[in-house]
C-alpha positions as CSV (number, residue, x, y, z in Angstrom):
1,M,0.0,0.0,0.0
2,A,1.2,3.5,-0.8
3,T,0.2,4.7,2.7
4,A,1.9,1.8,4.6
5,N,5.0,3.9,5.5
6,K,3.4,7.3,5.4
7,N,1.2,9.3,7.8
8,L,-1.1,11.4,5.6
9,S,-1.4,14.0,8.4
10,V,2.3,14.9,8.7
11,Y,3.5,18.1,7.1
12,D,6.2,20.6,7.7
13,K,4.5,24.0,8.2
14,A,7.8,25.8,7.4
15,T,7.6,24.5,3.8
16,I,4.0,25.6,3.2
17,P,2.9,29.0,2.0
18,N,0.8,31.0,4.4
19,A,-2.9,30.6,3.5
20,K,-4.1,33.8,5.1
21,D,-5.2,35.5,1.9
22,L,-6.4,32.4,0.0
23,R,-10.0,31.3,-0.5
24,F,-10.9,27.6,-0.5
25,G,-13.9,25.6,-1.6
26,I,-14.5,22.2,-0.2
27,V,-17.1,19.9,-1.9
28,V,-18.0,17.0,0.3
29,S,-19.9,13.8,-0.7
30,E,-22.6,12.8,1.7
31,W,-22.2,9.1,0.8
32,N,-20.1,7.3,3.4
33,A,-20.5,10.3,5.6
34,E,-18.5,8.7,8.5
35,I,-15.5,8.8,6.2
36,T,-16.1,12.1,4.4
37,E,-16.7,14.0,7.6
38,G,-13.4,12.7,8.9
39,L,-11.7,13.9,5.7
40,F,-13.4,17.2,5.9
41,T,-12.3,17.7,9.5
42,G,-8.7,16.9,8.6
43,A,-8.8,19.4,5.6
44,L,-10.4,22.1,7.6
45,E,-8.0,21.8,10.6
46,A,-5.0,21.9,8.3
47,L,-6.2,24.9,6.3
48,L,-6.8,26.8,9.6
49,D,-3.5,25.7,11.0
50,C,-1.7,27.1,7.9
51,G,-3.4,30.5,8.2
52,A,-6.6,30.2,6.2
53,Q,-9.4,32.4,7.6
54,S,-12.6,30.5,8.3
55,E,-14.6,33.1,6.4
56,N,-12.5,32.2,3.3
57,I,-13.6,28.6,3.4
58,T,-16.8,27.5,1.7
59,R,-18.3,24.0,2.1
60,W,-20.9,22.5,-0.2
61,N,-22.3,19.0,0.0
62,V,-23.2,16.7,-2.9
63,P,-25.0,13.3,-2.7
64,G,-22.1,11.1,-3.7
65,S,-18.6,11.0,-5.2
66,F,-20.0,10.9,-8.8
67,E,-21.5,14.3,-8.2
68,L,-18.3,15.9,-7.0
69,T,-17.3,17.0,-10.5
70,F,-20.4,19.0,-11.0
71,G,-20.2,20.4,-7.5
72,C,-16.6,21.5,-8.0
73,K,-17.4,23.0,-11.3
74,K,-20.2,25.1,-9.8
75,M,-17.9,26.1,-6.9
76,I,-15.4,27.4,-9.5
77,T,-17.9,29.2,-11.7
78,D,-20.2,30.6,-9.0
79,T,-17.8,31.6,-6.2
80,E,-14.4,33.2,-5.8
81,V,-12.0,30.5,-4.7
82,D,-8.3,29.9,-5.2
83,A,-8.6,26.1,-4.9
84,V,-11.2,23.5,-4.5
85,I,-10.9,20.2,-2.5
86,A,-13.2,17.4,-3.7
87,I,-13.8,15.0,-0.8
88,G,-15.4,11.6,-1.3
89,S,-15.2,7.9,-0.4
90,V,-16.0,4.9,-2.6
91,I,-15.8,1.5,-1.0
92,Q,-15.6,-1.7,-3.0
93,G,-18.8,-3.6,-3.2
94,E,-19.9,-6.8,-5.0
95,T,-20.5,-5.1,-8.4
96,K,-18.6,-3.2,-11.0
97,H,-20.3,0.0,-9.8
98,F,-17.2,0.8,-7.8
99,D,-15.0,0.8,-10.9
100,F,-17.3,3.1,-12.8
101,V,-17.8,5.6,-10.0
102,C,-14.0,5.8,-9.2
103,S,-13.0,6.1,-12.9
104,A,-15.7,8.8,-13.7
105,T,-14.9,10.8,-10.6
106,A,-11.1,10.8,-11.2
107,Q,-11.6,11.7,-14.9
108,G,-14.1,14.4,-14.0
109,I,-11.7,16.0,-11.5
110,K,-8.8,15.7,-13.9
111,D,-11.0,17.4,-16.6
112,L,-11.7,20.4,-14.3
113,N,-8.0,20.8,-13.7
114,V,-7.4,21.0,-17.5
115,V,-10.3,23.3,-18.3
116,Y,-10.1,25.8,-15.4
117,D,-7.3,27.8,-13.9
118,I,-8.4,26.9,-10.4
119,P,-6.8,23.7,-9.0
120,V,-9.2,21.0,-7.9
121,I,-7.6,18.6,-5.4
122,F,-8.6,14.9,-5.5
123,C,-9.4,13.8,-2.0
124,V,-11.5,10.7,-2.9
125,L,-10.7,7.5,-1.1
126,T,-11.1,4.4,-3.2
127,D,-10.7,1.6,-0.7
128,N,-11.5,-2.1,-0.7
129,T,-12.9,-2.1,2.8
130,L,-14.5,0.3,5.4
131,L,-11.5,-0.3,7.7
132,Q,-9.1,0.9,5.0
133,A,-11.2,4.1,4.6
134,Q,-11.3,4.6,8.4
135,E,-7.5,4.2,8.6
136,R,-7.1,7.0,5.9
137,S,-9.7,9.4,7.3
138,G,-8.2,10.0,10.7
139,G,-7.0,6.5,11.7
140,K,-3.7,4.8,11.8
141,H,-2.5,6.2,8.4
142,G,-3.5,9.7,9.3
143,N,-5.9,11.8,7.3
144,K,-6.0,12.2,3.5
145,G,-8.0,15.4,4.1
146,T,-5.0,16.9,5.8
147,E,-2.8,16.0,2.8
148,A,-5.4,17.4,0.4
149,A,-5.5,20.7,2.2
150,I,-1.7,21.1,2.1
151,A,-1.8,20.3,-1.7
152,A,-4.6,22.9,-2.1
153,I,-2.5,25.6,-0.3
154,K,0.5,24.8,-2.4
155,M,-1.4,24.7,-5.7
156,A,-3.4,27.9,-4.9
157,S,-0.1,29.7,-4.2
158,L,1.1,28.9,-7.7
159,G,-1.4,31.3,-9.1
160,K,-0.6,34.2,-6.7
């Protein structure tokens, strides 16, 4: 596993630009809410820790990970943000639905990064089990939301 020897929550604040003047959008999937709320908490705490102002952070919810692309696109076109974090969780089931949702969501987020000058950070867990998702949303591997927030700060700072 890529996260086996890495804690997703560890970052060196000295290497991260100050986020004080940056505006962030966070689009959160309601599906697998136990996981996505953990990811959101990790992202929010990291943004605030790195200087982001709470009034410069906008959260929108969407029903599932498949809807993240549209939610992120609307966030980019309808608000003033410097970066968007797409938060979702897809857990393998017994059908191919997992493969289609994961692929479409990844491609959709990639397409937004190609079309718009606002970075969209992919914070969508695609795990085989609920335990794996829990371990990456605040569990033993840390929090992918934290890692996504740090990426958002760094990418938003490229445009400043």
